[in-house]
ZADO-1210 file (C-alpha; in nm, 4 decimals, padded with zeros to 6 digits):
<atoms>
<atom x="00.7346" y="-02.5001" z="01.6436" code="MET" pos="1"/>
<atom x="00.7995" y="-02.1360" z="01.6092" code="ASN" pos="2"/>
<atom x="00.4678" y="-01.9233" z="01.6846" code="GLU" pos="3"/>
<atom x="00.4485" y="-01.5961" z="01.6015" code="PRO" pos="4"/>
<atom x="00.3328" y="-01.3270" z="01.8718" code="VAL" pos="5"/>
<atom x="00.0095" y="-01.1254" z="01.7359" code="ILE" pos="6"/>
<atom x="-00.0682" y="-00.8031" z="01.8974" code="GLU" pos="7"/>
<atom x="-00.3597" y="-00.5886" z="01.8125" code="SER" pos="8"/>
<atom x="-00.4008" y="-00.1834" z="01.8421" code="HIS" pos="9"/>
<atom x="-00.7329" y="-00.1926" z="01.6726" code="LEU" pos="10"/>
<atom x="-01.0517" y="-00.2078" z="01.8117" code="GLY" pos="11"/>
<atom x="-01.3359" y="-00.4526" z="01.7566" code="GLU" pos="12"/>
<atom x="-01.5194" y="-00.1568" z="01.5485" code="ASP" pos="13"/>
<atom x="-01.2386" y="-00.0007" z="01.4165" code="TYR" pos="14"/>
<atom x="-01.2430" y="-00.0934" z="01.0327" code="LEU" pos="15"/>
<atom x="-01.6262" y="-00.0981" z="01.0467" code="ALA" pos="16"/>
<atom x="-01.6008" y="00.2586" z="01.2042" code="GLU" pos="17"/>
<atom x="-01.3740" y="00.3994" z="00.9724" code="GLY" pos="18"/>
<atom x="-01.5379" y="00.2873" z="00.6733" code="LEU" pos="19"/>
<atom x="-01.8200" y="00.4359" z="00.7894" code="ARG" pos="20"/>
<atom x="-01.6663" y="00.7875" z="00.8152" code="SER" pos="21"/>
<atom x="-01.4550" y="00.7499" z="00.5356" code="ASP" pos="22"/>
<atom x="-01.7965" y="00.6826" z="00.3081" code="VAL" pos="23"/>
<atom x="-02.0011" y="00.9656" z="00.4475" code="LEU" pos="24"/>
<atom x="-01.7237" y="01.2318" z="00.4098" code="ALA" pos="25"/>
<atom x="-01.6357" y="01.0883" z="00.0367" code="GLY" pos="26"/>
<atom x="-01.9577" y="01.0930" z="-00.0967" code="LEU" pos="27"/>
<atom x="-02.0254" y="01.4391" z="00.0451" code="ALA" pos="28"/>
<atom x="-01.7367" y="01.5351" z="-00.0998" code="GLY" pos="29"/>
<atom x="-01.7044" y="01.7225" z="-00.4478" code="THR" pos="30"/>
<atom x="-01.5940" y="01.5445" z="-00.6422" code="PRO" pos="31"/>
<atom x="-01.7001" y="01.2375" z="-00.5047" code="LYS" pos="32"/>
<atom x="-01.4337" y="01.0133" z="-00.3499" code="SER" pos="33"/>
<atom x="-01.3364" y="00.7005" z="-00.1705" code="LEU" pos="34"/>
<atom x="-01.0011" y="00.5685" z="-00.0092" code="PRO" pos="35"/>
<atom x="-00.8353" y="00.3083" z="-00.1984" code="PRO" pos="36"/>
<atom x="-00.8251" y="00.1041" z="00.1388" code="LYS" pos="37"/>
<atom x="-01.1715" y="-00.0229" z="00.0970" code="TRP" pos="38"/>
<atom x="-01.0924" y="-00.2369" z="-00.2075" code="PHE" pos="39"/>
<atom x="-00.9095" y="-00.5125" z="-00.0146" code="TYR" pos="40"/>
<atom x="-01.2039" y="-00.7201" z="00.1034" code="ASP" pos="41"/>
<atom x="-01.1177" y="-01.0760" z="00.0496" code="ALA" pos="42"/>
<atom x="-01.2349" y="-01.1140" z="-00.3160" code="ARG" pos="43"/>
<atom x="-01.0833" y="-00.7271" z="-00.3845" code="GLY" pos="44"/>
<atom x="-00.7269" y="-00.9020" z="-00.2699" code="SER" pos="45"/>
<atom x="-00.7707" y="-01.2027" z="-00.5065" code="GLU" pos="46"/>
<atom x="-00.8403" y="-00.9470" z="-00.7948" code="LEU" pos="47"/>
<atom x="-00.5202" y="-00.7519" z="-00.7225" code="PHE" pos="48"/>
<atom x="-00.3213" y="-01.0687" z="-00.7166" code="GLU" pos="49"/>
<atom x="-00.4571" y="-01.1586" z="-01.0754" code="ARG" pos="50"/>
<atom x="-00.3661" y="-00.7740" z="-01.1523" code="ILE" pos="51"/>
<atom x="-00.0017" y="-00.8261" z="-01.0435" code="THR" pos="52"/>
<atom x="00.0232" y="-01.0926" z="-01.2909" code="GLU" pos="53"/>
<atom x="-00.0883" y="-00.9098" z="-01.6067" code="LEU" pos="54"/>
<atom x="00.1058" y="-00.8241" z="-01.8931" code="PRO" pos="55"/>
<atom x="00.0440" y="-00.4561" z="-01.8420" code="GLU" pos="56"/>
<atom x="00.0912" y="-00.4216" z="-01.4626" code="TYR" pos="57"/>
<atom x="00.4829" y="-00.3829" z="-01.4506" code="TYR" pos="58"/>
<atom x="00.5273" y="-00.2144" z="-01.1221" code="PRO" pos="59"/>
<atom x="00.5187" y="-00.5728" z="-00.9013" code="THR" pos="60"/>
<atom x="00.7823" y="-00.7467" z="-01.1534" code="ARG" pos="61"/>
<atom x="00.9860" y="-00.4304" z="-01.1665" code="ALA" pos="62"/>
<atom x="01.0150" y="-00.3914" z="-00.7956" code="GLU" pos="63"/>
<atom x="01.0847" y="-00.7424" z="-00.7388" code="ARG" pos="64"/>
<atom x="01.4102" y="-00.7455" z="-01.0193" code="GLU" pos="65"/>
<atom x="01.5349" y="-00.4384" z="-00.7814" code="ILE" pos="66"/>
<atom x="01.4857" y="-00.6638" z="-00.4636" code="LEU" pos="67"/>
<atom x="01.6688" y="-00.9782" z="-00.6305" code="ARG" pos="68"/>
<atom x="01.9788" y="-00.7622" z="-00.7053" code="ALA" pos="69"/>
<atom x="01.9951" y="-00.5524" z="-00.4250" code="ARG" pos="70"/>
<atom x="01.8715" y="-00.7343" z="-00.1312" code="SER" pos="71"/>
<atom x="02.2104" y="-00.8366" z="-00.0194" code="ALA" pos="72"/>
<atom x="02.3278" y="-00.4858" z="-00.0482" code="ASP" pos="73"/>
<atom x="02.0485" y="-00.3950" z="00.1720" code="VAL" pos="74"/>
<atom x="02.1547" y="-00.6413" z="00.4166" code="ALA" pos="75"/>
<atom x="02.5045" y="-00.5359" z="00.4081" code="GLU" pos="76"/>
<atom x="02.4112" y="-00.1729" z="00.4565" code="ILE" pos="77"/>
<atom x="02.1926" y="-00.1832" z="00.7099" code="THR" pos="78"/>
<atom x="02.3170" y="-00.4466" z="00.9424" code="ARG" pos="79"/>
<atom x="01.9412" y="-00.4523" z="01.0694" code="ALA" pos="80"/>
<atom x="01.8451" y="-00.6683" z="01.3310" code="ALA" pos="81"/>
<atom x="01.4763" y="-00.6163" z="01.3108" code="THR" pos="82"/>
<atom x="01.2845" y="-00.6139" z="00.9520" code="LEU" pos="83"/>
<atom x="00.9403" y="-00.4281" z="00.9861" code="VAL" pos="84"/>
<atom x="00.6996" y="-00.4121" z="00.6964" code="GLU" pos="85"/>
<atom x="00.4269" y="-00.2100" z="00.6594" code="LEU" pos="86"/>
<atom x="00.1635" y="-00.4654" z="00.4898" code="GLY" pos="87"/>
<atom x="00.1641" y="-00.8040" z="00.3972" code="SER" pos="88"/>
<atom x="00.4816" y="-01.0178" z="00.4880" code="GLY" pos="89"/>
<atom x="00.3961" y="-01.3389" z="00.2964" code="SER" pos="90"/>
<atom x="00.5102" y="-01.2091" z="-00.0510" code="SER" pos="91"/>
<atom x="00.8027" y="-01.3128" z="-00.2507" code="GLU" pos="92"/>
<atom x="00.9628" y="-00.9421" z="-00.2178" code="LYS" pos="93"/>
<atom x="00.9428" y="-00.9776" z="00.1602" code="THR" pos="94"/>
<atom x="01.1127" y="-01.3227" z="00.1741" code="ARG" pos="95"/>
<atom x="01.3994" y="-01.1735" z="-00.0838" code="LEU" pos="96"/>
<atom x="01.4845" y="-00.9231" z="00.2016" code="LEU" pos="97"/>
<atom x="01.4265" y="-01.1820" z="00.4896" code="LEU" pos="98"/>
<atom x="01.6599" y="-01.4383" z="00.3332" code="SER" pos="99"/>
<atom x="01.9333" y="-01.1659" z="00.2450" code="ALA" pos="100"/>
<atom x="01.9343" y="-01.0327" z="00.6118" code="LEU" pos="101"/>
<atom x="01.8829" y="-01.3697" z="00.7741" code="HIS" pos="102"/>
<atom x="02.2358" y="-01.4842" z="00.5864" code="GLU" pos="103"/>
<atom x="02.3875" y="-01.1765" z="00.6716" code="ALA" pos="104"/>
<atom x="02.3884" y="-01.3190" z="01.0096" code="GLY" pos="105"/>
<atom x="02.2245" y="-00.9898" z="01.1623" code="THR" pos="106"/>
<atom x="01.8022" y="-01.0269" z="01.1577" code="LEU" pos="107"/>
<atom x="01.6730" y="-01.1374" z="01.5155" code="ARG" pos="108"/>
<atom x="01.3159" y="-01.0141" z="01.4349" code="GLU" pos="109"/>
<atom x="01.0703" y="-00.9768" z="01.1734" code="PHE" pos="110"/>
<atom x="00.7528" y="-00.6926" z="01.2410" code="VAL" pos="111"/>
<atom x="00.4757" y="-00.7326" z="00.9923" code="PRO" pos="112"/>
<atom x="00.1783" y="-00.4694" z="01.0239" code="LEU" pos="113"/>
<atom x="-00.1341" y="-00.4839" z="00.8686" code="ASP" pos="114"/>
<atom x="-00.4518" y="-00.3964" z="00.9548" code="VAL" pos="115"/>
<atom x="-00.6313" y="-00.7419" z="00.8634" code="SER" pos="116"/>
<atom x="-00.6208" y="-00.9598" z="01.1459" code="PRO" pos="117"/>
<atom x="-00.6697" y="-01.2546" z="00.9052" code="VAL" pos="118"/>
<atom x="-00.4303" y="-01.1646" z="00.6582" code="ALA" pos="119"/>
<atom x="-00.1639" y="-01.0921" z="00.9372" code="LEU" pos="120"/>
<atom x="-00.1769" y="-01.4252" z="01.1242" code="ARG" pos="121"/>
<atom x="-00.1495" y="-01.6046" z="00.8326" code="GLU" pos="122"/>
<atom x="00.1545" y="-01.4327" z="00.6909" code="SER" pos="123"/>
<atom x="00.2989" y="-01.4274" z="01.0146" code="ALA" pos="124"/>
<atom x="00.2791" y="-01.8132" z="01.0555" code="THR" pos="125"/>
<atom x="00.4084" y="-01.8790" z="00.7115" code="ALA" pos="126"/>
<atom x="00.7136" y="-01.6739" z="00.7959" code="ILE" pos="127"/>
<atom x="00.7597" y="-01.8321" z="01.1275" code="ALA" pos="128"/>
<atom x="00.7530" y="-02.1412" z="01.0044" code="ASN" pos="129"/>
<atom x="01.0003" y="-02.1141" z="00.7037" code="ASP" pos="130"/>
<atom x="01.2310" y="-01.9448" z="00.9571" code="TYR" pos="131"/>
<atom x="01.2340" y="-02.1280" z="01.3060" code="PRO" pos="132"/>
<atom x="01.5197" y="-01.9335" z="01.4212" code="ASP" pos="133"/>
<atom x="01.3528" y="-01.6008" z="01.3495" code="LEU" pos="134"/>
<atom x="01.1058" y="-01.4111" z="01.6175" code="ARG" pos="135"/>
<atom x="00.7899" y="-01.2878" z="01.4255" code="VAL" pos="136"/>
<atom x="00.5844" y="-01.0458" z="01.6449" code="HIS" pos="137"/>
<atom x="00.2952" y="-00.9183" z="01.3821" code="GLY" pos="138"/>
<atom x="00.0846" y="-00.6153" z="01.4616" code="VAL" pos="139"/>
<atom x="-00.2473" y="-00.5739" z="01.3813" code="VAL" pos="140"/>
<atom x="-00.2627" y="-00.1861" z="01.3199" code="GLY" pos="141"/>
<atom x="-00.2958" y="00.1019" z="01.0926" code="ASP" pos="142"/>
<atom x="00.0157" y="00.2522" z="00.9152" code="PHE" pos="143"/>
<atom x="-00.1261" y="00.5861" z="00.9393" code="THR" pos="144"/>
<atom x="-00.2018" y="00.5357" z="01.3171" code="ALA" pos="145"/>
<atom x="00.0061" y="00.3155" z="01.4928" code="HIS" pos="146"/>
<atom x="00.3713" y="00.3417" z="01.4022" code="LEU" pos="147"/>
<atom x="00.4841" y="00.4701" z="01.7165" code="ASP" pos="148"/>
<atom x="00.3680" y="00.1161" z="01.8626" code="LEU" pos="149"/>
<atom x="00.5951" y="-00.1028" z="01.6386" code="LEU" pos="150"/>
<atom x="00.8407" y="-00.3177" z="01.8393" code="PRO" pos="151"/>
<atom x="01.1735" y="-00.4667" z="01.7606" code="GLY" pos="152"/>
<atom x="01.5684" y="-00.3879" z="01.8637" code="ALA" pos="153"/>
<atom x="01.7578" y="-00.1738" z="01.6439" code="GLY" pos="154"/>
<atom x="01.8860" y="-00.1119" z="01.4211" code="PRO" pos="155"/>
<atom x="01.5861" y="-00.1564" z="01.2318" code="ARG" pos="156"/>
<atom x="01.4880" y="-00.1079" z="00.8547" code="VAL" pos="157"/>
<atom x="01.1250" y="-00.0484" z="00.7793" code="VAL" pos="158"/>
<atom x="01.0080" y="-00.1516" z="00.4403" code="ALA" pos="159"/>
<atom x="00.7216" y="00.0466" z="00.2575" code="PHE" pos="160"/>
<atom x="00.7037" y="-00.1760" z="-00.1201" code="LEU" pos="161"/>
<atom x="00.4931" y="-00.1869" z="-00.3805" code="GLY" pos="162"/>
<atom x="00.4287" y="00.1868" z="-00.4517" code="GLY" pos="163"/>
<atom x="00.1664" y="00.1822" z="-00.2082" code="THR" pos="164"/>
<atom x="00.3120" y="00.5794" z="-00.0967" code="ILE" pos="165"/>
<atom x="00.1339" y="00.6764" z="-00.4112" code="GLY" pos="166"/>
<atom x="-00.1837" y="00.6240" z="-00.2683" code="ASN" pos="167"/>
<atom x="-00.1238" y="00.9170" z="-00.0243" code="LEU" pos="168"/>
<atom x="-00.1973" y="01.2502" z="-00.1454" code="LEU" pos="169"/>
<atom x="00.0931" y="01.4926" z="-00.0720" code="PRO" pos="170"/>
<atom x="-00.0229" y="01.6216" z="00.2753" code="GLY" pos="171"/>
<atom x="-00.1071" y="01.2381" z="00.3365" code="GLU" pos="172"/>
<atom x="00.2332" y="01.1523" z="00.2390" code="ARG" pos="173"/>
<atom x="00.4581" y="01.4075" z="00.4111" code="ALA" pos="174"/>
<atom x="00.2880" y="01.3329" z="00.7492" code="LYS" pos="175"/>
<atom x="00.3583" y="00.9391" z="00.7017" code="PHE" pos="176"/>
<atom x="00.7141" y="00.9868" z="00.6275" code="LEU" pos="177"/>
<atom x="00.7429" y="01.2396" z="00.9079" code="ALA" pos="178"/>
<atom x="00.5988" y="00.9610" z="01.1069" code="GLY" pos="179"/>
<atom x="00.8136" y="00.6515" z="01.0100" code="VAL" pos="180"/>
<atom x="01.1182" y="00.8927" z="01.0975" code="ARG" pos="181"/>
<atom x="00.9694" y="00.9662" z="01.4454" code="ASP" pos="182"/>
<atom x="00.9844" y="00.6182" z="01.5471" code="VAL" pos="183"/>
<atom x="01.3476" y="00.5651" z="01.3890" code="LEU" pos="184"/>
<atom x="01.6747" y="00.6537" z="01.5930" code="ALA" pos="185"/>
<atom x="01.9205" y="00.8360" z="01.4055" code="PRO" pos="186"/>
<atom x="02.1067" y="00.5941" z="01.1660" code="GLY" pos="187"/>
<atom x="01.8082" y="00.3473" z="01.1381" code="GLU" pos="188"/>
<atom x="01.6520" y="00.2837" z="00.7900" code="TRP" pos="189"/>
<atom x="01.3557" y="00.3064" z="00.5780" code="LEU" pos="190"/>
<atom x="01.3251" y="00.1350" z="00.2293" code="LEU" pos="191"/>
<atom x="01.0707" y="00.2744" z="00.0198" code="LEU" pos="192"/>
<atom x="00.9249" y="00.1444" z="-00.3261" code="GLY" pos="193"/>
<atom x="00.8080" y="00.4233" z="-00.5752" code="THR" pos="194"/>
<atom x="00.6591" y="00.3732" z="-00.9078" code="ASP" pos="195"/>
<atom x="00.8182" y="00.6345" z="-01.1764" code="LEU" pos="196"/>
<atom x="00.6949" y="00.8845" z="-01.4083" code="VAL" pos="197"/>
<atom x="00.6890" y="00.7558" z="-01.7593" code="LYS" pos="198"/>
<atom x="00.4801" y="00.7370" z="-02.0965" code="GLU" pos="199"/>
<atom x="00.1140" y="00.8264" z="-02.0069" code="PRO" pos="200"/>
<atom x="-00.0077" y="00.5294" z="-02.2467" code="ASP" pos="201"/>
<atom x="00.2118" y="00.3015" z="-02.0421" code="VAL" pos="202"/>
<atom x="00.0935" y="00.4081" z="-01.6892" code="LEU" pos="203"/>
<atom x="-00.3025" y="00.4113" z="-01.8264" code="VAL" pos="204"/>
<atom x="-00.2494" y="00.0493" z="-01.9564" code="ARG" pos="205"/>
<atom x="-00.1395" y="-00.0329" z="-01.6413" code="ALA" pos="206"/>
<atom x="-00.4452" y="00.0548" z="-01.4471" code="TYR" pos="207"/>
<atom x="-00.6680" y="-00.0450" z="-01.7684" code="ASP" pos="208"/>
<atom x="-00.6003" y="-00.3874" z="-01.8696" code="ASP" pos="209"/>
<atom x="-00.7435" y="-00.5035" z="-02.1794" code="ALA" pos="210"/>
<atom x="-00.8768" y="-00.8257" z="-01.9614" code="ALA" pos="211"/>
<atom x="-01.0668" y="-00.6169" z="-01.7607" code="GLY" pos="212"/>
<atom x="-00.9292" y="-00.7287" z="-01.4390" code="VAL" pos="213"/>
<atom x="-00.8602" y="-00.3773" z="-01.2595" code="THR" pos="214"/>
<atom x="-01.2507" y="-00.2601" z="-01.3985" code="ALA" pos="215"/>
<atom x="-01.3966" y="-00.5558" z="-01.1793" code="GLU" pos="216"/>
<atom x="-01.1373" y="-00.4492" z="-00.9068" code="PHE" pos="217"/>
<atom x="-01.2361" y="-00.1164" z="-00.8887" code="ASN" pos="218"/>
<atom x="-01.6094" y="-00.2003" z="-00.9380" code="ARG" pos="219"/>
<atom x="-01.5618" y="-00.4354" z="-00.6123" code="ASN" pos="220"/>
<atom x="-01.5592" y="-00.1426" z="-00.3545" code="VAL" pos="221"/>
<atom x="-01.9186" y="-00.0660" z="-00.4819" code="LEU" pos="222"/>
<atom x="-01.9825" y="-00.4280" z="-00.3760" code="ARG" pos="223"/>
<atom x="-01.8036" y="-00.3662" z="-00.0410" code="VAL" pos="224"/>
<atom x="-02.0309" y="-00.0640" z="00.0685" code="LEU" pos="225"/>
<atom x="-02.3649" y="-00.2737" z="-00.0782" code="ASN" pos="226"/>
<atom x="-02.2848" y="-00.5396" z="00.1624" code="ARG" pos="227"/>
<atom x="-02.0820" y="-00.3743" z="00.4660" code="GLU" pos="228"/>
<atom x="-02.3512" y="-00.0650" z="00.4418" code="LEU" pos="229"/>
<atom x="-02.6871" y="-00.2159" z="00.2865" code="ASP" pos="230"/>
<atom x="-02.6139" y="00.0009" z="-00.0003" code="ALA" pos="231"/>
<atom x="-02.7909" y="-00.0528" z="-00.3333" code="ASP" pos="232"/>
<atom x="-02.5275" y="00.0595" z="-00.5898" code="PHE" pos="233"/>
<atom x="-02.6081" y="-00.1327" z="-00.9391" code="ASP" pos="234"/>
<atom x="-02.2530" y="-00.1979" z="-00.9690" code="VAL" pos="235"/>
<atom x="-02.2646" y="-00.3006" z="-01.3625" code="GLU" pos="236"/>
<atom x="-02.4142" y="00.0560" z="-01.4145" code="ALA" pos="237"/>
<atom x="-02.0429" y="00.2292" z="-01.3054" code="PHE" pos="238"/>
<atom x="-01.7899" y="00.2341" z="-01.5757" code="GLU" pos="239"/>
<atom x="-01.4145" y="00.2070" z="-01.4985" code="HIS" pos="240"/>
<atom x="-01.2047" y="00.5042" z="-01.5763" code="VAL" pos="241"/>
<atom x="-00.8111" y="00.5371" z="-01.5819" code="ALA" pos="242"/>
<atom x="-00.6993" y="00.9085" z="-01.6601" code="ALA" pos="243"/>
<atom x="-00.3413" y="01.0013" z="-01.6227" code="TRP" pos="244"/>
<atom x="-00.2773" y="01.3697" z="-01.4280" code="ASP" pos="245"/>
<atom x="-00.0263" y="01.5426" z="-01.5492" code="ALA" pos="246"/>
<atom x="-00.0491" y="01.8333" z="-01.3269" code="GLU" pos="247"/>
<atom x="-00.0103" y="01.6332" z="-01.0071" code="HIS" pos="248"/>
<atom x="00.1866" y="01.3116" z="-01.1958" code="ASN" pos="249"/>
<atom x="-00.0476" y="01.1064" z="-01.0715" code="TRP" pos="250"/>
<atom x="-00.3297" y="00.8071" z="-01.2068" code="ILE" pos="251"/>
<atom x="-00.6651" y="00.8825" z="-01.0816" code="GLU" pos="252"/>
<atom x="-00.9081" y="00.5823" z="-01.0815" code="MET" pos="253"/>
<atom x="-01.2388" y="00.6698" z="-01.0983" code="ARG" pos="254"/>
<atom x="-01.5805" y="00.5022" z="-01.1472" code="LEU" pos="255"/>
<atom x="-01.8208" y="00.6950" z="-01.3955" code="ARG" pos="256"/>
<atom x="-02.2200" y="00.6403" z="-01.3576" code="ALA" pos="257"/>
<atom x="-02.3678" y="00.5425" z="-01.6642" code="GLY" pos="258"/>
<atom x="-02.7199" y="00.6893" z="-01.5694" code="ARG" pos="259"/>
<atom x="-02.8962" y="00.9284" z="-01.3361" code="ASP" pos="260"/>
<atom x="-02.9168" y="00.7376" z="-01.0045" code="MET" pos="261"/>
<atom x="-02.9797" y="00.7865" z="-00.6385" code="LEU" pos="262"/>
<atom x="-02.8029" y="00.5464" z="-00.4082" code="VAL" pos="263"/>
<atom x="-02.9185" y="00.4151" z="-00.0563" code="ARG" pos="264"/>
<atom x="-02.6814" y="00.3511" z="00.2009" code="LEU" pos="265"/>
<atom x="-02.9603" y="00.2080" z="00.4648" code="SER" pos="266"/>
<atom x="-02.6733" y="00.1406" z="00.7327" code="ALA" pos="267"/>
<atom x="-02.5666" y="00.4904" z="00.7121" code="LEU" pos="268"/>
<atom x="-02.9235" y="00.6175" z="00.7029" code="GLY" pos="269"/>
<atom x="-02.8017" y="00.8249" z="00.4049" code="VAL" pos="270"/>
<atom x="-02.8847" y="00.8851" z="00.0106" code="GLU" pos="271"/>
<atom x="-02.6111" y="00.9530" z="-00.2582" code="ALA" pos="272"/>
<atom x="-02.7156" y="01.1110" z="-00.6057" code="ARG" pos="273"/>
<atom x="-02.5155" y="01.0461" z="-00.9173" code="PHE" pos="274"/>
<atom x="-02.5629" y="01.2258" z="-01.2090" code="ALA" pos="275"/>
<atom x="-02.5158" y="01.0456" z="-01.5723" code="ALA" pos="276"/>
<atom x="-02.1396" y="01.0753" z="-01.6379" code="GLY" pos="277"/>
<atom x="-02.0456" y="01.1781" z="-01.2528" code="GLU" pos="278"/>
<atom x="-01.7609" y="01.0053" z="-01.1905" code="GLU" pos="279"/>
<atom x="-01.6465" y="00.8750" z="-00.8053" code="LEU" pos="280"/>
<atom x="-01.2646" y="00.9063" z="-00.7547" code="ARG" pos="281"/>
<atom x="-01.1280" y="00.5561" z="-00.5853" code="THR" pos="282"/>
<atom x="-00.7847" y="00.5787" z="-00.6265" code="GLU" pos="283"/>
<atom x="-00.4492" y="00.8030" z="-00.6663" code="VAL" pos="284"/>
<atom x="-00.1664" y="00.6691" z="-00.7960" code="SER" pos="285"/>
<atom x="00.1110" y="00.9003" z="-00.7777" code="ALA" pos="286"/>
<atom x="00.4359" y="00.8261" z="-00.9628" code="LYS" pos="287"/>
<atom x="00.7763" y="01.0161" z="-00.8770" code="PHE" pos="288"/>
<atom x="01.1084" y="01.1096" z="-01.0225" code="ARG" pos="289"/>
<atom x="01.4492" y="01.0664" z="-00.7927" code="GLN" pos="290"/>
<atom x="01.4793" y="01.4466" z="-00.7299" code="ASP" pos="291"/>
<atom x="01.0849" y="01.4340" z="-00.5476" code="GLY" pos="292"/>
<atom x="01.1778" y="01.1396" z="-00.3600" code="VAL" pos="293"/>
<atom x="01.4885" y="01.3116" z="-00.2561" code="ARG" pos="294"/>
<atom x="01.3136" y="01.5869" z="-00.1443" code="GLU" pos="295"/>
<atom x="01.0090" y="01.4122" z="00.0290" code="ASP" pos="296"/>
<atom x="01.2586" y="01.2208" z="00.2359" code="LEU" pos="297"/>
<atom x="01.4837" y="01.5064" z="00.3316" code="LEU" pos="298"/>
<atom x="01.1368" y="01.7151" z="00.4345" code="GLY" pos="299"/>
<atom x="01.0872" y="01.4396" z="00.6878" code="ALA" pos="300"/>
<atom x="01.4279" y="01.3753" z="00.8173" code="GLY" pos="301"/>
<atom x="01.5762" y="01.1439" z="00.6050" code="PHE" pos="302"/>
<atom x="01.9087" y="01.1286" z="00.3509" code="GLU" pos="303"/>
<atom x="01.8671" y="00.9249" z="00.0585" code="LEU" pos="304"/>
<atom x="02.1670" y="00.6861" z="00.0699" code="ALA" pos="305"/>
<atom x="02.1382" y="00.4725" z="-00.2347" code="HIS" pos="306"/>
<atom x="01.8827" y="00.4641" z="-00.5054" code="TRP" pos="307"/>
<atom x="01.8033" y="00.1875" z="-00.7603" code="TRP" pos="308"/>
<atom x="01.5753" y="00.1038" z="-01.0457" code="THR" pos="309"/>
<atom x="01.5148" y="-00.1957" z="-01.2566" code="ASP" pos="310"/>
<atom x="01.6878" y="-00.2264" z="-01.5627" code="THR" pos="311"/>
<atom x="01.4155" y="-00.0571" z="-01.7950" code="ALA" pos="312"/>
<atom x="01.4147" y="00.2405" z="-01.5622" code="GLY" pos="313"/>
<atom x="01.0398" y="00.1733" z="-01.4292" code="ARG" pos="314"/>
<atom x="01.0097" y="00.1790" z="-01.0522" code="PHE" pos="315"/>
<atom x="01.2943" y="00.2756" z="-00.8020" code="GLY" pos="316"/>
<atom x="01.3653" y="00.1523" z="-00.4751" code="VAL" pos="317"/>
<atom x="01.5257" y="00.4183" z="-00.2095" code="SER" pos="318"/>
<atom x="01.7226" y="00.3151" z="00.1221" code="LEU" pos="319"/>
<atom x="01.7057" y="00.6166" z="00.2988" code="ALA" pos="320"/>
<atom x="01.8491" y="00.6819" z="00.6163" code="ARG" pos="321"/>
<atom x="01.7279" y="00.8630" z="00.9372" code="SER" pos="322"/>
<atom x="01.9231" y="01.1514" z="01.0323" code="VAL" pos="323"/>
<atom x="01.9386" y="01.4268" z="01.3181" code="GLU" pos="324"/>
</atoms>
């Protein structure tokens, strides 16, 4: 049996300490905000999987269409010996890349990185079982902090898919891309998924579906805080809001207080006041144009070698080469 290797770079309290720090900073800010990574407890992950199947939520289908059409091109161009994926390694999109590289005869190792030990072990084990001649070396880590610890022989291709880069603010995005470039040798590759700017009504519907699944997903972060920080948010008293910010080219998801509230977070020893109508920002999801992606990559030390979109032009996948 092909057993994956799993190594961890996170201390036992890493996530708990990160949550406490983010909540203290976010609730003290103006406006109040939380990073989107705290959506994803078991319930949040289940809800997000449902979101990806909604008729309004096109990004997953659009990116999958591109990878079905272009994974063989990625394999031929990169001749990668190692595929690194930042995020879960169990999705169909990952398998499209793995199969193409495997069939090309170059792939020797798959390195998935995820902050969740349970999710990582499950995905790494599934991949190892399905690709018995492939080394699977899972890394429990944070892609904002542990890129320099990624294993794998070159040439490597790092995949960062799903449009997740849009959740980073511009300064964070630049730092992340520079961090990826720092761990790659010249000539190695980054495969990047980016949702594209389009009609605002299409974008807003993708984040405010008729069935209310995204609204439940958004409010779930308050349930996480109630459970992990002994807080007393009245979850149903917050309204889900999705709004297009044309100045910054991003969607913001927010939670709007339906009445004046005083929320106690007993584990932190703090209180947070919300006025009726006050909003808590829970996610930024930036949308891109090809020229902007090219500029971001160039600023980090990458050359945009290939740009692919789905047939409807809704989503872009970039293959970028690290340069001297």
